[in-house]
TORMARGU-721367 format. One record per residue (C-alpha): residue in three letters; z negated, x, y negated. Coordinates in steps of 0.1 Angstrom, whole numbers, plus 5000, padded with zeros to 4 digits. Layout:
ALAZXY ...
//
This chain:
MET114826375074 THR111326375061 HIS111026025068 LEU111726075106 SER108826325109 VAL106426115090 GLU107125825113 MET106926045144 LEU103826225136 ALA102025875125 ALA103025725159 ASP101226015176 ALA098126035153 ALA095925775170 GLU092225835172 PRO091126005204 ILE089825755230 THR087126015241 THR084826285226 ALA084926505255 GLY084926875251 HIS087727105260 ALA086527185294 GLN085926825304 LEU089326745291 GLY091127035309 ILE089226915341 ALA090426555336 VAL094126665332 LEU094126855364 ALA092226575382 GLY094626305371 ILE097726515380 ALA096126615413 VAL095526245422 ILE099026145414 VAL100626425435 LEU098326355465 LEU098725975465 ILE102526025465 THR102726315490 LYS099926255513 PHE099325875512 LYS103025785506 LEU101925555479 HIS104625425455 ALA104825635424 PHE104325345401 LEU100825265416 ALA099825625418 LEU100525685381 ILE098425385372 ILE095525525395 GLY096125885381 SER095825755345 LEU092525575353 VAL091025875369 LEU092126085340 GLY090325845317 ALA087225845337 VAL086826205341 ALA087326255303 GLY084626005297 ALA086925755280 PRO085825385282 LEU087825205308 ASP089124935283 LYS090525215259 THR092125395289 ILE093825085300 THR094925005265 SER096525355261 PHE098325325295 SER099524985285 ALA100725085252 GLY102625395267 LEU104225185294 GLY105224905271 THR106625165245 THR108625355272 VAL110025035287 ALA110724865254 GLY112725185244 THR114025385273 GLY113825085297 VAL116324845277 LEU118525155274 ILE118525205311 ALA119324845318 LEU122224855294 GLY123425185308 ALA123125025343 VAL125324715332 LEU127924965316 GLY127925175347 ARG128524885369 LEU131424745348 LEU132725095349 ALA132425105387 ASP133524765397 SER136624755373 GLY137825105388 GLY137325275357 ALA134825515372 ASP137325575400 GLN140025655374 ILE137725915357 VAL136726075390 ASP140326085403 THR141426245370 ILE138626515370 LEU139226595407 ALA142926625401 LYS142526835372 ALA139627065379 SER139427295411 ARG136527275433 LYS135027585419 ALA135327465384 MET133727125390 PRO130127235380 TRP131527395349 ALA133527075341 MET130326875343 VAL128227105320 LEU130727085295 ILE131226705297 ALA127426665296 GLY127126905266 ILE129526705246 VAL128326365256 GLY124826485250 LEU125226625216 PRO124326285196 LEU122526115226 PHE118826085237 PHE118526245271 GLU117825925288 VAL120925765272 GLY123026035284 ILE121826005320 VAL122425655322 LEU126025715310 LEU126825995332 ILE125125895366 PRO128025685377 VAL130525965373 VAL128026235386 LEU127426025418 LEU131025925424 VAL132326295419 ALA129526415443 LYS130526165469 ARG134326165466 GLY134426535463 ASN131926585492 PHE129626795469 SER126026845472 LEU124526615445 MET122626905430 ARG125827105426 ILE127126855403 GLY123926685390 ILE122026985379 PRO125027095354 ALA125126745339 LEU121326745337 ALA121327105320 GLY123827015296 LEU121926705284 SER118526865283 VAL119627165263 MET121226945236 HIS118126715235 GLY115727015229 LEU117627265209 ILE120427105189 PRO120226875159 PRO120626585152 HIS118226515181 PRO114726405167 GLY112626695180 PRO114726965163 LEU115026755132 VAL111426735129 ALA110827105135 ILE113327185109 ASP111626965084 ALA108127095093 VAL108927475087 GLY111627435061 ALA114527575081 ASN118227535071 LEU119827255092 GLY123327425093 VAL121927775104 THR119727615130 LEU122827425143 ALA124927725143 LEU122227945160 GLY121227655183 VAL124927645198 VAL124628035203 VAL121527985222 ALA122527675239 ILE125727815256 PRO124228085277 THR121227865284 MET123527575298 ILE125527825318 ILE122427995335 ALA120427675341 GLY123427465351 PRO126427595372 VAL124727915379 PHE121327765392 SER123127475407 ARG124227705435 TYR120527775444 ALA119327425439 ALA122027285463 ARG120727525490 TRP117127435484 VAL117827065483 ASP120926945500 ILE121126595494 GLN123726315491 PRO123926055465 PRO121625765471 GLU123625495486 ASN122025215465 LEU122825375433 VAL126425505440 PRO129025275425 GLU131225105451 ARG134825195452 THR136324865445 SER139724965429 ASP141424965461 ASP140924595462 LEU142124545427 GLU145724465416 LYS145224705387 ARG142424915370 PRO142025035334 GLY143625345324 PHE141925695320 GLY142325695282 ILE140725345275 THR138025405301 VAL137025735285 ALA137025585250 THR134625295263 VAL132325545277 LEU132325755244 LEU132025455222 PRO128125475220 VAL128525855216 VAL130725815186 MET128625545171 MET125425745174 LEU127126075162 ALA128325875132 LYS124825785124 ALA123626135129 LEU126226265105 VAL125526005079 ASP121826085081 ILE122626465073 VAL125126395045 VAL123526095027 ASP119926205036 ASN118425895016 PRO116825615039 GLU117125365011 HIS120925425006 THR122925125018 VAL125425335039 GLN122625515057 ARG120825185064 VAL124125045079 PHE124725345101 ASP120925355111 VAL121625015127 VAL125125065140 GLY124225415154 SER120925315171 PRO121025365208 LEU120324995214 ILE123224865193 ALA125525145203 LEU125025075241 LEU125024705237 THR128424715218 ALA129824935246 VAL128824685271 LEU130424395252 VAL133624605247 ALA133624715284 MET133824355294 PHE137224345279 THR138624705281 LEU137324735316 GLY136524395332 ARG139424205317 ALA141824495321 ALA141024475360 GLY141724115360 PHE138223995362 THR137423635353 ARG134323545332 GLY132523445363 ARG133123775380 ILE132023955348 ALA128823765347 ALA128323845383 THR128924205379 VAL126324205351 GLU123724025372 LYS124324265401 SER123824565381 LEU120024505372 GLY118524475407 PRO118824835418 ILE117024975385 ALA113824755389 GLY111925025405 VAL113325295382 LEU112025105352 LEU108725055367 ILE108325425375 VAL109625545342 GLY107325305324 ALA104225415342 GLY105225785336 GLY105125695299 GLY101825525302 PHE100325835319 LYS101826055291 GLN100325825264 THR096925845282 LEU097126215279 VAL098126215242 ASP095325955234 ALA092626165251 GLY093226445227 VAL094826695250 GLY097426785225 GLN094726855199 MET092827045225 ILE095827285229 LEU096127335194 ASP092427425189 ILE092527685217 SER095727845205 LYS094527925169 GLY093028255180 TRP096128395197 ASN097428715181 ILE101028755190 SER104628735176 THR105128415157 LEU108328315177 LEU106528375210 LEU103328205197 ALA105427905189 TRP107027905222 LEU103627935241 ILE101927655221 ALA104827435228 VAL104727535266 THR101127445269 ILE101327105251 ARG104427015271 LEU102527105303 ALA099526905293 THR101026595278 GLY104526585295 SER106126495261 ALA108726725246 THR108526555213 VAL104726575211 ALA105126945220 THR107627005193 ILE105726815166 SER102426975173 ALA103727325176 ALA105827285145 GLY102827175126 LEU100727445137 VAL103027755128 ALA104627605099 PRO102527805074 LEU103928125091 ALA107328035081 ALA106828055045 GLU107428435044 MET110428405070 SER114128475063 THR116528175067 PRO117728285102 HIS114228355115 ALA113028005102 ALA115827855122 LEU114928085152 LEU111327965149 VAL112627615155 LEU114727705186 ALA111627875199 ILE109627565195 GLY112327345211 SER112727595240 GLY109027585247 SER108927175246 LEU111227195276 PHE109127405298 PHE108427275334 SER108826895335 HIS106426735362 VAL104626425371 ASN103326355334 ASP106826345321 ALA108825995323 GLY111926215325 PHE110726345357 TRP110426015374 LEU113825905360 VAL115726205375 LYS113826155408 GLU114725795412 TYR118425825401 PHE118926105424 GLY117025995454 MET114726285457 ASN111026305466 VAL108426465443 GLY108826825461 GLN112526815459 THR112426715422 LEU109926995415 LYS112327265431 THR115327135412 TRP114726945381 SER111427115372 VAL112727465378 MET115927395359 GLU113727285329 THR111727595332 LEU115027815333 ILE116227635302 SER113027725284 VAL112628075295 VAL116428165289 GLY116127995255 ILE113228195243 VAL114728525256 CYS118028445235 VAL115828375205 LEU113928695208 LEU117128895212 LEU118728725182 SER115528805161 LEU116229165168 VAL119629155152 LEU119228895123 
//
């Protein structure tokens, strides 16, 4: 696990592009975010363009050279598109195959038949929690979106009533439960026991998912009562098909990348030697890119051919899947560019410097540091790494359970209030067809609930352990 944290720390350890003081950096952050929000809400400028302009304003106010600001933004955009963008594209292809073959209809029909209307949000948070265990948040979204949108439309649910539980399940897994990279890095940094952290993480995750998912979705659906965006809802084509794939093979196809990535995570934990042949093989097989690519290729047979598709129709389905996500890719990429500009300007280090004088409980201190860095940079990973590095010396005298709780406190803080500097914010906004205000009232509030409930559970556990 050490190699993972070293690689991630090195990736974020770039030389700052400005020598501005803390006050100037703080003003720059506020100015950049204000410009983005104003351009989108007041002037109706496309989010992709607003994020570019906001990044330039941030760099200018911070006193960074224009060329370095552009380089930072471009690097962040490129990294995000190269990683998340490819996964979104592969997920879109898998989702279209799932929809056009009738596989998504098969899953939705089965869920609607087996779960009552009241139980549907609970079913969604359970599915998302299981699927999200080994997956990055973005991968989980692209896998679940076709199912979420179809359940909402076919069951005549508000999209928030179904979507929020799914998002909550994915987000909690991503922030709190190993083998996700953030928790693994924090475990390594503070010297916590992985098994204890995993066990306590599940204890914290269950009430957190319930409150931020099915419970909060009741209120989110009242605040933002929207229907699934028509351009992203998979069309029901199974009525025109002579046959469609069975429920079992459809679910197996969707879960194939989940199983592949989970296998990689388990091998990483058991072998824990990056030079070992078995671990190197599973590092390739279980990478998100290979796992989703494999699932797409398998789906061409298990879904496409099972529905009677010719090679030509499969090719047309793949081509048709990529058009609707072009805007999503650009916006998510630009969100990554803005985040990288913040990081390279030294905002994360500024927060660390300011927080050194805080005199409070170690668990609460770790949470507050992670919250502040998350708010400033938009990156849960940067928040986790930075906070873990700062409080790691304090973990030396901690018991095994309390060291695990320190990891969970950091993870909880790293999820606080996702907003316009977070690429995930734009991903959710575009997939669910919301405007900025609606996304803040639903997704951002949900993330804040996860963070607050998470730290409350951690503090309560610290009293009895």
